[in-house]
DRENTORKOL-3810 file (N, C-alpha, C; in nm, 4 decimals):
REM DRENTORKOL-3810
@n.u->-8.8042; n.v->-3.7270; n.w->-2.2691; ca.u->-8.7042; ca.v->-3.6308; ca.w->-2.2316; c.u->-8.5745; c.v->-3.7044; c.w->-2.1965
@n.u->-8.4638; n.v->-3.6553; n.w->-2.2480; ca.u->-8.3341; ca.v->-3.7138; ca.w->-2.2212; c.u->-8.2714; c.v->-3.6455; c.w->-2.1002
@n.u->-8.2196; n.v->-3.7248; n.w->-2.0081; ca.u->-8.1557; ca.v->-3.6689; ca.w->-1.8890; c.u->-8.0192; c.v->-3.6127; c.w->-1.9262
@n.u->-7.9860; n.v->-3.4978; n.w->-1.8696; ca.u->-7.8544; ca.v->-3.4377; ca.w->-1.8889; c.u->-7.7593; c.v->-3.4907; c.w->-1.7839
@n.u->-7.6357; n.v->-3.5113; n.w->-1.8237; ca.u->-7.5297; ca.v->-3.5422; ca.w->-1.7283; c.u->-7.4411; c.v->-3.4201; c.w->-1.7260
@n.u->-7.4427; n.v->-3.3506; n.w->-1.6135; ca.u->-7.3786; ca.v->-3.2205; ca.w->-1.6042; c.u->-7.2974; c.v->-3.2120; c.w->-1.4763
@n.u->-7.1700; n.v->-3.1761; n.w->-1.4904; ca.u->-7.0855; ca.v->-3.1502; ca.w->-1.3749; c.u->-7.0772; c.v->-2.9998; c.w->-1.3552
@n.u->-7.0838; n.v->-2.9537; n.w->-1.2315; ca.u->-7.0816; ca.v->-2.8096; ca.w->-1.2037; c.u->-6.9774; c.v->-2.7805; c.w->-1.0961
@n.u->-6.8902; n.v->-2.6863; n.w->-1.1260; ca.u->-6.7956; ca.v->-2.6333; ca.w->-1.0277; c.u->-6.8224; c.v->-2.4843; c.w->-1.0249
@n.u->-6.8579; n.v->-2.4303; n.w->-0.9081; ca.u->-6.8965; ca.v->-2.2899; ca.w->-0.9042; c.u->-6.8624; c.v->-2.2254; c.w->-0.7712
@n.u->-6.8572; n.v->-2.0931; n.w->-0.7762; ca.u->-6.8509; ca.v->-2.0118; ca.w->-0.6561; c.u->-6.9396; c.v->-1.8907; c.w->-0.6810
@n.u->-6.9254; n.v->-1.7852; n.w->-0.6014; ca.u->-7.0145; ca.v->-1.6700; ca.w->-0.6136; c.u->-6.9897; c.v->-1.5864; c.w->-0.7389
@n.u->-6.8776; n.v->-1.6082; n.w->-0.8075; ca.u->-6.8479; ca.v->-1.5218; ca.w->-0.9214; c.u->-6.8449; c.v->-1.5925; c.w->-1.0558
@n.u->-6.8297; n.v->-1.7244; n.w->-1.0575; ca.u->-6.8311; ca.v->-1.7950; ca.w->-1.1855; c.u->-6.8723; c.v->-1.9399; c.w->-1.1652
@n.u->-6.9254; n.v->-1.9969; n.w->-1.2719; ca.u->-6.9666; ca.v->-2.1369; ca.w->-1.2700; c.u->-6.9162; c.v->-2.2032; c.w->-1.3970
@n.u->-6.8559; n.v->-2.3191; n.w->-1.3811; ca.u->-6.8099; ca.v->-2.3984; ca.w->-1.4940; c.u->-6.9005; c.v->-2.5198; c.w->-1.5035
@n.u->-6.9676; n.v->-2.5330; n.w->-1.6173; ca.u->-7.0604; ca.v->-2.6428; ca.w->-1.6393; c.u->-7.0013; c.v->-2.7347; c.w->-1.7449
@n.u->-6.9877; n.v->-2.8633; n.w->-1.7127; ca.u->-6.9300; ca.v->-2.9603; ca.w->-1.8040; c.u->-7.0332; c.v->-3.0670; c.w->-1.8361
@n.u->-7.0729; n.v->-3.0715; n.w->-1.9617; ca.u->-7.1721; ca.v->-3.1695; ca.w->-2.0040; c.u->-7.0997; c.v->-3.2921; c.w->-2.0573
@n.u->-7.1391; n.v->-3.4094; n.w->-2.0123; ca.u->-7.0765; ca.v->-3.5325; ca.w->-2.0571; c.u->-7.1807; c.v->-3.6415; c.w->-2.0619
@n.u->-7.1639; n.v->-3.7511; n.w->-2.1265; ca.u->-7.0430; ca.v->-3.8126; ca.w->-2.1774; c.u->-7.0097; c.v->-3.7743; c.w->-2.3216
@n.u->-7.0502; n.v->-3.6599; n.w->-2.3651; ca.u->-7.0137; ca.v->-3.6143; ca.w->-2.4987; c.u->-6.8611; c.v->-3.6107; c.w->-2.5076
@n.u->-6.8097; n.v->-3.6577; n.w->-2.6201; ca.u->-6.6651; ca.v->-3.6588; ca.w->-2.6375; c.u->-6.6282; c.v->-3.5644; c.w->-2.7488
@n.u->-6.5605; n.v->-3.4566; n.w->-2.7282; ca.u->-6.5022; ca.v->-3.4139; ca.w->-2.6013; c.u->-6.6086; c.v->-3.3497; c.w->-2.5121
@n.u->-6.5777; n.v->-3.3414; n.w->-2.3850; ca.u->-6.6687; ca.v->-3.2797; ca.w->-2.2886; c.u->-6.6849; c.v->-3.1326; c.w->-2.3244
@n.u->-6.8080; n.v->-3.0867; n.w->-2.3282; ca.u->-6.8379; ca.v->-2.9470; ca.w->-2.3579; c.u->-6.8391; c.v->-2.8701; c.w->-2.2258
@n.u->-6.7585; n.v->-2.7653; n.w->-2.2188; ca.u->-6.7521; ca.v->-2.6828; ca.w->-2.0979; c.u->-6.8035; c.v->-2.5438; c.w->-2.1288
@n.u->-6.8907; n.v->-2.4932; n.w->-2.0440; ca.u->-6.9453; ca.v->-2.3586; ca.w->-2.0578; c.u->-6.9199; c.v->-2.2860; c.w->-1.9267
@n.u->-6.8723; n.v->-2.1613; n.w->-1.9343; ca.u->-6.8474; ca.v->-2.0815; ca.w->-1.8151; c.u->-6.9447; c.v->-1.9653; c.w->-1.8107
@n.u->-7.0066; n.v->-1.9455; n.w->-1.6962; ca.u->-7.0973; ca.v->-1.8336; ca.w->-1.6736; c.u->-7.0361; c.v->-1.7518; c.w->-1.5612
@n.u->-7.0217; n.v->-1.6217; n.w->-1.5838; ca.u->-6.9603; ca.v->-1.5356; ca.w->-1.4835; c.u->-7.0568; c.v->-1.4281; c.w->-1.4370
@n.u->-7.0473; n.v->-1.3957; n.w->-1.3105; ca.u->-7.1245; ca.v->-1.2861; ca.w->-1.2546; c.u->-7.0682; c.v->-1.1551; c.w->-1.3081
@n.u->-7.1552; n.v->-1.0589; n.w->-1.3317; ca.u->-7.1097; ca.v->-0.9286; ca.w->-1.3791; c.u->-7.0759; c.v->-0.8353; c.w->-1.2638
@n.u->-7.0957; n.v->-0.8812; n.w->-1.1398; ca.u->-7.0638; ca.v->-0.7996; ca.w->-1.0230; c.u->-6.9185; c.v->-0.8241; c.w->-0.9849
@n.u->-6.8294; n.v->-0.7533; n.w->-1.0505; ca.u->-6.6857; ca.v->-0.7674; ca.w->-1.0309; c.u->-6.6375; c.v->-0.6756; c.w->-0.9186
@n.u->-6.5149; n.v->-0.6943; n.w->-0.8720; ca.u->-6.4610; ca.v->-0.6021; ca.w->-0.7713; c.u->-6.4599; c.v->-0.4562; c.w->-0.8192
@n.u->-6.4387; n.v->-0.4353; n.w->-0.9488; ca.u->-6.4402; ca.v->-0.2993; ca.w->-1.0024; c.u->-6.5791; c.v->-0.2377; c.w->-0.9912
@n.u->-6.6823; n.v->-0.3153; n.w->-1.0266; ca.u->-6.8206; ca.v->-0.2674; ca.w->-1.0170; c.u->-6.8548; c.v->-0.2410; c.w->-0.8708
@n.u->-6.8070; n.v->-0.3273; n.w->-0.7825; ca.u->-6.8326; ca.v->-0.3089; ca.w->-0.6391; c.u->-6.7723; c.v->-0.1763; c.w->-0.5914
@n.u->-6.6494; n.v->-0.1474; n.w->-0.6343; ca.u->-6.5839; ca.v->-0.0230; ca.w->-0.5934; c.u->-6.6576; c.v->0.0996; c.w->-0.6431
@n.u->-6.7013; n.v->0.0973; n.w->-0.7687; ca.u->-6.7756; ca.v->0.2102; ca.w->-0.8259; c.u->-6.9060; c.v->0.2298; c.w->-0.7502
@n.u->-6.9776; n.v->0.1207; n.w->-0.7248; ca.u->-7.1051; ca.v->0.1284; ca.w->-0.6533; c.u->-7.0859; c.v->0.1763; c.w->-0.5103
@n.u->-6.9795; n.v->0.1305; n.w->-0.4460; ca.u->-6.9540; ca.v->0.1681; ca.w->-0.3072; c.u->-6.9260; c.v->0.3173; c.w->-0.2952
@n.u->-6.8585; n.v->0.3740; n.w->-0.3935; ca.u->-6.8331; ca.v->0.5182; ca.w->-0.3908; c.u->-6.9633; c.v->0.5974; c.w->-0.4006
@n.u->-7.0646; n.v->0.5393; n.w->-0.4651; ca.u->-7.1938; ca.v->0.6075; ca.w->-0.4784; c.u->-7.2806; c.v->0.5879; c.w->-0.3544
@n.u->-7.2426; n.v->0.4962; n.w->-0.2690; ca.u->-7.3174; ca.v->0.4725; ca.w->-0.1460; c.u->-7.3297; c.v->0.3242; c.w->-0.1183
@n.u->-7.3198; n.v->0.2894; n.w->0.0082; ca.u->-7.3225; ca.v->0.1486; ca.w->0.0461; c.u->-7.4566; c.v->0.0835; c.w->0.0146
@n.u->-7.5652; n.v->0.1544; n.w->0.0377; ca.u->-7.6981; ca.v->0.0996; ca.w->0.0094; c.u->-7.7128; c.v->0.0693; c.w->-0.1395
@n.u->-7.6688; n.v->0.1605; n.w->-0.2244; ca.u->-7.6734; ca.v->0.1398; ca.w->-0.3691; c.u->-7.5905; c.v->0.0179; c.w->-0.4080
@n.u->-7.4716; n.v->0.0041; n.w->-0.3470; ca.u->-7.3851; ca.v->-0.1086; ca.w->-0.3779; c.u->-7.4524; c.v->-0.2411; c.w->-0.3446
@n.u->-7.5160; n.v->-0.2490; n.w->-0.2284; ca.u->-7.5826; ca.v->-0.3733; ca.w->-0.1893; c.u->-7.7003; c.v->-0.4047; c.w->-0.2808
@n.u->-7.7757; n.v->-0.3032; n.w->-0.3208; ca.u->-7.8874; ca.v->-0.3249; ca.w->-0.4135; c.u->-7.8371; c.v->-0.3745; c.w->-0.5484
@n.u->-7.7314; n.v->-0.3129; n.w->-0.5983; ca.u->-7.6746; ca.v->-0.3536; ca.w->-0.7266; c.u->-7.6206; c.v->-0.4962; c.w->-0.7177
@n.u->-7.5506; n.v->-0.5266; n.w->-0.6083; ca.u->-7.4968; ca.v->-0.6607; ca.w->-0.5902; c.u->-7.6097; c.v->-0.7639; c.w->-0.5900
@n.u->-7.7179; n.v->-0.7345; n.w->-0.5213; ca.u->-7.8307; ca.v->-0.8272; ca.w->-0.5148; c.u->-7.8910; c.v->-0.8514; c.w->-0.6525
@n.u->-7.9090; n.v->-0.7451; n.w->-0.7308; ca.u->-7.9637; ca.v->-0.7594; ca.w->-0.8674; c.u->-7.8713; c.v->-0.8423; c.w->-0.9554
@n.u->-7.7410; n.v->-0.8129; n.w->-0.9491; ca.u->-7.6432; ca.v->-0.8837; ca.w->-1.0330; c.u->-7.6356; c.v->-1.0319; c.w->-0.9944
@n.u->-7.6363; n.v->-1.0616; n.w->-0.8653; ca.u->-7.6284; ca.v->-1.2006; ca.w->-0.8218; c.u->-7.7554; c.v->-1.2769; c.w->-0.8578
@n.u->-7.8695; n.v->-1.2111; n.w->-0.8474; ca.u->-7.9950; ca.v->-1.2747; ca.w->-0.8878; c.u->-7.9910; c.v->-1.3094; c.w->-1.0357
@n.u->-7.9419; n.v->-1.2188; n.w->-1.1175; ca.u->-7.9298; ca.v->-1.2443; ca.w->-1.2613; c.u->-7.8343; c.v->-1.3618; c.w->-1.2879
@n.u->-7.7229; n.v->-1.3656; n.w->-1.2182; ca.u->-7.6238; ca.v->-1.4731; ca.w->-1.2313; c.u->-7.6881; c.v->-1.6086; c.w->-1.1990
@n.u->-7.7572; n.v->-1.6173; n.w->-1.0856; ca.u->-7.8191; ca.v->-1.7436; ca.w->-1.0464; c.u->-7.9371; c.v->-1.7801; c.w->-1.1371
@n.u->-8.0103; n.v->-1.6820; n.w->-1.1879; ca.u->-8.1188; ca.v->-1.7096; ca.w->-1.2831; c.u->-8.0622; c.v->-1.7688; c.w->-1.4114
@n.u->-7.9495; n.v->-1.7155; n.w->-1.4583; ca.u->-7.8848; ca.v->-1.7685; ca.w->-1.5785; c.u->-7.8414; c.v->-1.9134; c.w->-1.5566
@n.u->-7.7824; n.v->-1.9390; n.w->-1.4399; ca.u->-7.7436; ca.v->-2.0774; ca.w->-1.4074; c.u->-7.8640; c.v->-2.1703; c.w->-1.4065
@n.u->-7.9719; n.v->-2.1231; n.w->-1.3468; ca.u->-8.0934; ca.v->-2.2047; ca.w->-1.3400; c.u->-8.1436; c.v->-2.2410; c.w->-1.4782
@n.u->-8.1415; n.v->-2.1462; n.w->-1.5715; ca.u->-8.1871; ca.v->-2.1721; ca.w->-1.7077; c.u->-8.1007; c.v->-2.2772; c.w->-1.7765
@n.u->-7.9713; n.v->-2.2685; n.w->-1.7584; ca.u->-7.8794; ca.v->-2.3631; ca.w->-1.8235; c.u->-7.8930; c.v->-2.5023; c.w->-1.7647
@n.u->-7.9030; n.v->-2.5087; n.w->-1.6325; ca.u->-7.9125; ca.v->-2.6391; ca.w->-1.5655; c.u->-8.0464; c.v->-2.7030; c.w->-1.5969
END
């Protein structure tokens, strides 16, 4: 198995993954689908619904990151 060299810059809404020493460096961006717009729509339907939706979306975001890493 070959070890990956991967740089990661991330926050709660997006992650930038840079694989190197490939020349040029390959950059992949993964974004959470829980945007401020989605939050507003969910909040209008109820705070409990919004928190449940946020939890599902964030879990999916972190699962995607885990698969790539």
